[in-house]
C-alpha positions in Angstrom: 52.8 121.1 83.0 50.9 117.9 82.5 47.1 117.5 82.1 46.4 116.6 85.7 48.4 119.6 87.0 46.5 121.9 84.7 43.2 120.4 86.0 44.3 120.8 89.6 45.1 124.4 88.9 41.6 124.9 87.5 40.1 123.3 90.6 42.1 125.6 92.9 41.2 128.8 91.1 38.4 129.8 93.5 40.6 129.1 96.5 43.4 131.2 95.1 41.0 134.0 94.3 39.7 133.9 97.9 43.2 135.0 99.1 44.1 137.4 96.3 41.6 139.2 94.0 38.6 139.0 96.4 40.6 141.1 98.9 41.3 143.9 96.4 37.7 144.6 95.2 34.5 145.6 97.0 32.7 143.1 94.8 35.4 140.6 94.7 33.0 137.8 95.4 31.3 138.2 92.0 34.1 136.7 89.9 33.9 133.6 92.1 30.9 132.4 90.1 32.9 132.1 86.9 35.8 130.6 88.7 33.7 128.0 90.4 32.2 127.0 87.1 35.7 126.4 85.7 36.6 124.5 88.9 33.6 122.2 88.5 34.4 121.5 84.9 38.0 120.7 85.8 36.8 118.4 88.6 34.4 116.5 86.3 37.1 116.1 83.6 39.5 114.8 86.2 37.3 112.6 88.4 33.9 112.4 86.7 31.2 112.6 89.4 33.2 110.4 91.9 34.3 113.3 94.0 30.8 114.8 94.1 29.3 111.5 95.2 31.9 111.0 97.8 31.5 114.5 99.3 27.7 114.3 99.3 27.7 110.9 101.0 30.3 111.5 103.7 30.7 115.2 104.4 28.3 116.1 107.2 29.6 119.8 107.2 28.6 120.0 103.6 25.1 118.7 104.5 24.7 121.7 106.9 25.9 124.1 104.2 23.5 122.6 101.7 20.6 122.8 104.2 21.5 126.5 104.9 21.5 127.2 101.2 18.2 125.5 100.7 16.6 127.6 103.5 18.2 130.7 102.0 16.5 129.9 98.6 13.2 129.5 100.4 13.7 132.8 102.3 14.7 134.7 99.2 11.4 133.8 97.5 9.2 133.9 100.7 10.1 137.2 102.3 13.4 138.4 100.8 17.1 137.8 101.4 20.3 139.6 100.3 21.2 138.5 96.8 24.9 138.6 97.7 24.4 136.3 100.6 22.4 133.9 98.5 25.0 134.0 95.7 27.8 133.3 98.2 25.9 130.3 99.6 25.1 128.8 96.1 28.7 129.4 94.9 30.3 127.8 98.0 27.8 124.9 97.9 28.5 124.0 94.3 32.2 124.4 94.6 32.4 122.2 97.8 30.3 119.4 96.2 32.9 118.9 93.4 36.1 120.0 95.1 38.6 117.2 95.9 39.9 118.0 99.3 43.2 116.1 99.0 44.8 118.7 96.6 45.1 121.2 99.5 48.1 120.7 101.8 49.7 122.8 104.5 52.5 124.1 102.2 50.0 125.5 99.8 47.8 126.8 102.6 50.7 128.6 104.2 51.5 130.3 101.0 47.9 131.4 100.3 47.3 132.9 103.8 50.6 134.7 103.6 49.7 136.3 100.3 46.2 137.1 101.6 47.5 138.7 104.8 50.1 140.7 102.9 47.3 142.1 100.7 44.9 143.0 103.5 47.7 144.6 105.5 48.9 146.6 102.5 45.3 147.7 101.7 44.7 148.8 105.3 48.0 150.6 105.5 47.4 152.4 102.2 43.9 153.7 102.9 44.2 154.0 106.7 47.7 155.4 107.1 49.1 156.7 103.7 45.8 158.3 102.6 44.5 158.8 106.2 41.0 158.0 105.2 38.2 157.1 107.6 37.0 153.5 107.3 33.7 154.6 105.7 35.7 156.2 102.9 37.7 153.0 102.0 36.7 151.5 98.7 36.8 148.1 100.4 34.6 147.3 103.5 37.0 147.4 106.4 35.0 145.0 108.6 35.0 142.0 106.3 38.7 142.7 105.5 39.5 142.6 109.2 37.5 139.4 109.7 39.4 137.7 106.8 42.7 139.0 108.2 41.9 137.4 111.5 41.0 134.1 109.9 44.4 134.0 108.2 46.1 135.0 111.5 44.4 132.2 113.4 45.3 129.7 110.7 48.9 130.8 110.7 49.1 130.5 114.5 47.9 126.9 114.4 50.3 126.0 111.5 53.2 127.7 113.3 52.8 125.8 116.5 51.6 122.4 115.2 54.0 122.0 112.2 56.9 119.8 113.2 59.0 121.0 110.3 62.2 123.1 110.4 62.5 126.9 111.0 62.3 127.4 107.2 58.8 126.0 107.2 57.7 128.4 110.0 58.8 131.7 108.3 55.6 132.1 106.2 53.1 131.5 109.0 55.2 133.7 111.3 55.1 136.6 108.8 51.4 135.9 108.2 50.6 136.5 111.9 52.4 139.8 111.9 50.7 141.0 108.7 47.3 139.9 109.8 47.6 141.6 113.2 48.6 144.8 111.5 45.6 144.6 109.2 43.2 143.9 112.0 44.6 146.8 114.1 44.5 149.3 111.2 40.9 148.3 110.5 39.8 149.8 113.9 37.2 147.1 114.2 36.6 146.5 117.9 34.6 143.3 117.5 37.3 141.7 115.5 40.0 142.9 117.9 38.1 141.1 120.6 37.4 137.9 118.5 41.0 137.7 117.3 42.5 138.2 120.8 40.3 135.7 122.5 40.5 133.0 119.8 44.3 133.3 119.7 44.5 133.2 123.5 42.3 130.1 123.7 44.4 128.4 121.0 47.6 129.2 122.9 46.2 127.8 126.1 45.0 124.5 124.5 48.3 124.1 122.6 50.1 124.7 125.9 48.0 122.0 127.7 48.8 119.6 124.8 52.5 120.6 125.0 52.5 121.2 121.2 54.9 124.1 121.1 58.3 125.2 122.4 58.4 128.3 124.7 61.2 129.8 122.8 59.0 129.9 119.7 56.1 131.3 121.8 58.3 134.0 123.3 59.6 135.1 119.9 56.1 135.3 118.5 54.7 137.2 121.4 57.6 139.6 121.4 57.3 140.4 117.6 53.5 140.7 118.0 54.0 143.1 120.9 56.4 145.2 118.8 53.8 145.3 115.9 51.1 146.3 118.3 53.3 149.0 119.9 54.2 150.5 116.5 50.4 150.9 115.9 49.8 152.2 119.4 48.2 155.6 118.2 45.5 153.7 116.3 44.8 151.5 119.3 44.8 154.4 121.8 42.5 156.5 119.6 40.0 153.6 119.4 40.1 153.0 123.1 39.5 156.7 123.8 36.5 156.7 121.5 35.1 153.7 123.2 35.6 155.3 126.7 33.8 158.4 125.5 30.9 156.4 124.1 30.5 154.5 127.4 30.4 157.9 129.2 27.7 159.1 126.9 25.6 156.0 127.4 26.0 156.4 131.2 24.7 159.9 130.8 21.6 158.6 128.9 22.8 159.4 125.4 22.2 156.3 123.3 22.8 158.0 119.9 26.4 156.7 119.7 27.8 153.8 117.8 27.6 151.5 120.8 24.3 153.1 122.0 22.6 152.4 118.7 23.7 148.8 118.9 22.2 148.5 122.4 18.9 149.9 121.1 18.8 147.3 118.3 19.5 144.5 120.7 16.9 145.6 123.2 14.3 146.0 120.4 14.8 142.4 119.1 12.0 140.8 121.2 9.5 143.3 119.6 10.9 142.7 116.2 10.5 138.9 116.1 7.1 138.9 117.9 4.6 136.8 115.9 7.4 135.9 113.4 9.4 133.6 115.6 9.8 130.6 113.2 10.6 132.1 109.8 11.5 135.7 110.7 10.7 138.9 108.8 13.1 138.8 105.9 13.3 142.2 104.2 10.1 143.3 105.9 12.1 144.0 109.0 12.3 147.6 107.8 8.4 147.9 107.8 8.3 146.4 111.3 10.9 148.9 112.6 8.7 151.7 111.1 5.7 150.3 113.0 7.7 150.2 116.3 8.8 153.8 115.7 5.2 154.9 115.3 4.3 153.1 118.5 7.0 154.9 120.4 9.0 151.7 121.1 11.8 152.4 118.6 13.5 155.7 118.8 13.6 158.2 115.9 17.4 158.2 116.0 17.5 154.4 115.5 14.9 154.5 112.7 16.9 157.4 111.1 20.0 155.2 111.3 18.3 152.8 108.8 20.0 149.7 110.0 20.6 147.1 107.2 21.4 144.6 110.0 21.3 144.5 113.8 25.1 144.3 114.6 24.7 140.9 116.2 24.6 137.9 114.0 22.4 135.8 116.3 19.8 138.6 116.8 20.0 139.6 113.1 19.4 136.0 112.0 16.5 135.5 114.4 14.8 138.7 113.2 15.3 138.0 109.5 15.2 134.2 109.3 13.5 133.2 112.5 14.4 130.4 114.9 15.0 128.0 112.0 17.6 130.3 110.5 19.2 130.8 113.9 19.4 127.0 114.4 21.2 126.6 111.0 23.6 129.4 111.9 24.5 127.7 115.2 24.9 124.4 113.3 27.3 126.1 110.9 29.4 127.2 113.9 29.2 124.0 115.9 29.1 121.1 113.5 32.5 121.7 111.8 34.3 121.5 115.1 32.3 118.5 116.3 33.3 116.3 113.3 37.1 116.9 113.6 37.8 114.1 116.1 39.6 111.9 113.5 41.2 114.8 111.6 44.8 115.9 111.8 45.6 118.2 114.7 46.4 121.1 112.4 43.1 120.9 110.6 41.3 120.4 113.8 42.7 123.5 115.5 42.2 125.6 112.4 38.5 124.7 112.1 37.8 125.1 115.8 39.8 128.4 115.9 37.9 129.9 112.9 34.6 128.8 114.2 35.4 130.3 117.6 36.5 133.6 115.9 33.2 133.9 114.0 31.2 133.0 117.1 32.8 135.8 119.0 32.7 138.3 116.1 29.0 137.5 115.7 28.3 139.2 119.0 28.9 142.6 117.5 28.9 142.1 113.8 27.3 140.0 111.0 30.1 138.0 109.3 27.7 135.6 107.8 25.9 138.5 106.0 29.0 139.7 104.1 29.6 137.6 101.0 33.4 137.6 101.3 33.5 136.5 105.0 30.7 134.0 104.3 32.7 132.4 101.4 35.9 132.3 103.4 34.2 130.5 106.3 32.2 128.0 104.3 35.0 127.0 102.0 37.6 127.0 104.8 35.9 124.9 107.4 34.5 122.4 104.8 37.6 122.2 102.7 39.8 121.4 105.7 37.3 119.0 107.3 39.3 116.1 105.9 42.5 114.3 106.7 45.8 115.9 105.9 48.0 113.6 103.9 51.1 114.9 105.7 49.6 114.5 109.2 47.5 111.4 108.8 49.7 109.5 111.2 49.0 111.9 114.1 45.3 112.3 113.5 44.4 110.6 116.8 47.2 111.7 119.0 45.2 114.4 120.8 
């Protein structure tokens, strides 16, 4: 291995960790700090500060990430912010400033998402099926795991149907889709089920309109996914039954269910952000909830639930970070897709697909609050917001 190959390996360490070690540990985001330091040193040794200057001057997605990180630093000192969220933002920002995007290609990406999906599927199967543990008893948070699994599945779908290579090149993304679907189903996370299904369906529709895939490949994929879903039918059926029972309870006036508590949080949001519209409440949202409980506006059951967040990323961001924080969140979701016009079609669909997945998942969860899912999103959409060397020629064909 020559010097440049060694330096490239050092720069890729955080990306490799994203799809391996981080998925095996509840605090798998913490080692990212050390790995990013190594990656930055490797980048400076290899390119000096040329890459940093180039990224800072041309990457508009990076500008949004840096603005979000700056506001997070302000919020942390002004009225409080999760230290894990702040660490993820700082880590991703520093890494993306110095990371040379050209060292990532579709071959490496296919390998990484396959490894990641295999890990998440194995973890979900081990704890959910082999040990038959409830999600709350898993040593790893099942919701971020499901979100990351869906990210890898969406990425694999795009690579599978936009890659013009041989069948051999399609094996890894094909297996990734199956593993990611298994992991998502076993997580029993309804919000991610919805986000994954809708995002995949929209991508299929767009690819069909652009005539970018063969129906034989589509039929084979759908057939195998159907078999995977059918084999996990008991898990799906149980979750559907639970949802039906919760809806019946809500119709009967009982809001002390999982869905019912979420409805209470969402209906309470106008009272929460009142007089704090611009900057939000930060960590003082707990005191505000206590005040509303004493005023009879918030129920005792909701207050006893002690919500760390409000199970809707948009509402949660408005409550804790105000309209300014909500604006930056929307920018993170919209800007990456907006600046993909001259990118390769593979990168374009991956970025838009992941942004769509997070936008839908944010309706019932807070993927930007979890450090693992936040790191995956920031690094993925910014890292891929560049031209693919192997697809530069078709960057403007769509």
